[in-house]
C-alpha positions as CSV (number, residue, x, y, z in Angstrom):
1,M,0.0,0.0,0.0
2,T,1.3,3.5,-0.8
3,S,1.9,6.0,1.9
4,S,-0.3,9.0,2.2
5,K,2.6,11.3,1.4
6,H,3.1,10.0,-2.1
7,Q,0.3,8.5,-4.2
8,L,0.3,7.2,-7.7
9,N,-2.2,8.8,-10.2
10,P,-1.6,7.1,-13.6
11,E,-4.5,8.9,-15.2
12,K,-2.5,12.1,-15.0
13,W,1.0,10.7,-15.9
14,V,0.9,11.7,-19.6
15,E,-0.5,15.2,-18.7
16,K,1.9,15.8,-15.8
17,Y,5.1,14.1,-16.8
18,S,5.3,13.3,-20.5
19,N,7.1,16.6,-21.4
20,Y,9.6,16.2,-18.6
21,L,10.2,12.6,-19.4
22,F,10.6,13.4,-23.1
23,N,13.2,16.1,-22.4
24,Y,15.0,13.8,-20.1
25,T,15.1,11.0,-22.6
26,I,15.8,12.9,-25.8
27,S,19.0,14.3,-24.2
28,R,20.2,10.8,-23.7
29,V,19.1,8.9,-26.8
30,N,19.0,11.7,-29.4
31,D,16.2,10.1,-31.3
32,R,12.6,11.3,-31.0
33,E,10.9,8.0,-31.9
34,V,13.1,6.0,-29.5
35,A,12.5,8.5,-26.8
36,K,8.7,8.2,-27.3
37,D,8.9,4.4,-27.3
38,L,11.0,4.5,-24.0
39,I,8.5,6.8,-22.4
40,S,5.6,4.5,-23.4
41,E,7.5,1.5,-22.1
42,T,8.1,3.5,-18.8
43,F,4.4,4.2,-18.4
44,L,3.5,0.6,-19.1
45,A,6.1,-0.7,-16.7
46,G,4.8,1.8,-14.1
47,L,1.3,0.5,-14.5
48,K,2.5,-3.1,-14.2
49,S,4.5,-2.4,-11.1
50,M,2.1,0.0,-9.3
51,K,1.7,-2.6,-6.5
52,N,5.4,-2.3,-5.8
53,F,5.3,1.4,-5.3
54,K,6.0,2.0,-1.6
55,G,5.4,5.8,-1.6
56,Q,9.0,6.6,-0.5
57,A,9.6,8.8,-3.5
58,A,7.5,11.2,-5.5
59,E,5.6,9.8,-8.4
60,R,7.8,11.6,-11.0
61,T,11.0,10.4,-9.2
62,W,9.6,6.8,-9.3
63,L,8.8,7.1,-13.1
64,I,12.3,8.6,-13.8
65,S,13.9,5.6,-12.0
66,I,11.9,3.3,-14.3
67,L,12.9,5.4,-17.3
68,K,16.6,5.3,-16.4
69,R,16.5,1.5,-16.4
70,K,14.7,1.5,-19.8
71,I,17.4,3.8,-21.3
72,I,20.2,1.6,-19.9
73,D,18.4,-1.5,-21.3
74,Y,18.1,0.3,-24.7
75,Y,21.8,0.9,-24.8
76,R,22.6,-2.7,-23.6
77,K,20.5,-4.0,-26.5
78,I,22.3,-1.9,-29.0
79,N,25.7,-2.9,-27.5
80,S,24.8,-6.6,-27.7
81,K,24.5,-6.4,-31.5
82,K,28.3,-5.6,-31.8
83,A,29.6,-8.6,-33.7
84,Q,27.9,-9.0,-37.0
85,A,28.7,-11.7,-39.5
86,E,29.4,-11.0,-43.2
87,I,28.9,-13.8,-45.7
88,K,30.9,-13.6,-48.9
89,P,31.9,-16.0,-51.6
90,T,35.5,-17.2,-51.7
91,Y,36.9,-18.6,-55.0
92,F,39.8,-21.1,-55.1
93,E,40.2,-21.2,-58.9
94,E,38.6,-19.3,-61.7
95,D,36.6,-22.2,-63.1
96,Q,35.2,-23.4,-59.7
97,E,32.1,-22.2,-58.0
98,G,32.7,-20.3,-54.8
99,D,32.3,-21.6,-51.3
100,W,30.5,-19.3,-48.9
101,L,32.6,-18.1,-46.0
102,E,31.3,-16.5,-42.9
103,E,33.6,-14.1,-41.4
104,Q,33.4,-11.9,-38.3
105,V,33.5,-8.3,-39.3
106,S,34.6,-5.7,-36.8
107,N,31.7,-3.3,-36.2
108,E,32.9,0.3,-36.2
109,T,29.8,1.3,-34.3
110,A,30.3,-1.2,-31.5
111,K,32.9,0.9,-29.8
112,S,30.7,4.0,-30.0
113,A,27.7,2.1,-28.7
114,E,29.8,0.9,-25.7
115,E,31.0,4.5,-25.2
116,E,27.4,5.7,-25.5
117,L,26.3,3.2,-22.9
118,I,29.0,4.3,-20.5
119,N,28.1,8.0,-21.1
120,T,24.4,7.1,-20.5
121,E,25.2,5.3,-17.3
122,L,27.3,8.2,-16.2
123,G,24.5,10.6,-17.2
124,V,22.1,8.5,-15.1
125,A,24.5,8.6,-12.2
126,I,24.9,12.3,-12.5
127,Y,21.2,12.9,-12.4
128,E,20.8,10.6,-9.4
129,C,23.5,12.6,-7.6
130,L,21.8,15.8,-8.7
131,G,18.7,14.5,-7.0
132,K,20.6,14.4,-3.7
133,L,21.5,18.2,-3.9
134,N,19.1,20.7,-2.4
135,E,16.5,21.8,-5.0
136,K,17.8,25.3,-5.5
137,Q,21.4,24.1,-5.9
138,A,20.4,21.4,-8.3
139,Q,18.3,23.8,-10.4
140,I,21.0,26.4,-10.6
141,F,23.6,23.8,-11.5
142,K,21.4,22.3,-14.3
143,M,20.6,25.7,-15.7
144,K,24.2,26.8,-15.9
145,T,26.1,23.7,-16.8
146,I,23.6,21.5,-18.6
147,D,21.2,24.0,-20.2
148,N,23.9,26.7,-20.7
149,I,21.6,29.5,-19.5
150,D,23.2,32.9,-19.2
151,T,24.5,33.8,-15.7
152,E,22.5,37.0,-15.7
153,V,19.3,35.2,-16.4
154,I,19.9,32.7,-13.6
155,C,20.9,35.4,-11.1
156,N,17.7,37.4,-11.9
157,E,15.5,34.3,-11.6
158,F,16.9,33.3,-8.2
159,N,17.6,36.9,-7.0
160,I,21.3,36.1,-6.4
161,T,24.6,37.8,-7.3
162,S,27.0,36.2,-9.8
163,S,29.4,35.6,-7.0
164,N,26.8,33.7,-5.1
165,L,26.0,31.7,-8.3
166,W,29.6,30.6,-8.7
167,V,29.7,29.5,-5.1
168,I,26.6,27.5,-5.5
169,I,28.0,25.9,-8.7
170,H,31.3,25.1,-7.0
171,R,29.5,23.5,-4.1
172,A,27.3,21.5,-6.4
173,R,30.3,20.3,-8.4
174,T,32.1,19.3,-5.2
175,A,29.0,17.4,-3.9
176,L,28.5,15.7,-7.3
177,A,32.1,14.6,-7.5
178,S,31.9,13.1,-4.1
179,C,28.6,11.4,-4.9
180,L,29.9,10.0,-8.2
181,E,33.1,8.8,-6.6
182,K,31.0,6.8,-4.1
183,N,28.2,5.6,-6.4
184,W,29.6,5.4,-10.0
185,L,33.3,4.7,-9.7
186,K,32.9,1.9,-7.3
């Protein structure tokens, strides 16, 4: 049973979270159709596992954790298709028919898929660590370092000085480095 603090309301998921989930996903998979598929899979997995929701996290946080696993699974699937076989005829003499020879061909995209998986896993770890920062610090860090929003815009939005902004960014980086060291580099 879910706690009274955090309840699931799947009827509102698309309305409340689809844009957020899409933005989160598109920045990791860089393909609109794949992103839409992953979000659909996330909603379906959420519906199937509603009975496991303990209410210890907000609904959006819970959906994001499902989505993160879907993204990682997506890259694992891509990565598993690394070795591809190529079949080509080999001829021993001009007047003979060829025999078919199956050779393993190195896949140039395999390395990039593996790198992409590592980058995705790192991205997931960074977002998990960002979730451990206080909300203001996390928002400012995301706006400045991920979204590349101008310093003046951020300062105006949060009513802080540029010096204060850089202190917040520095503290966020320090906390993130510590979190990643504990959770991702283990």
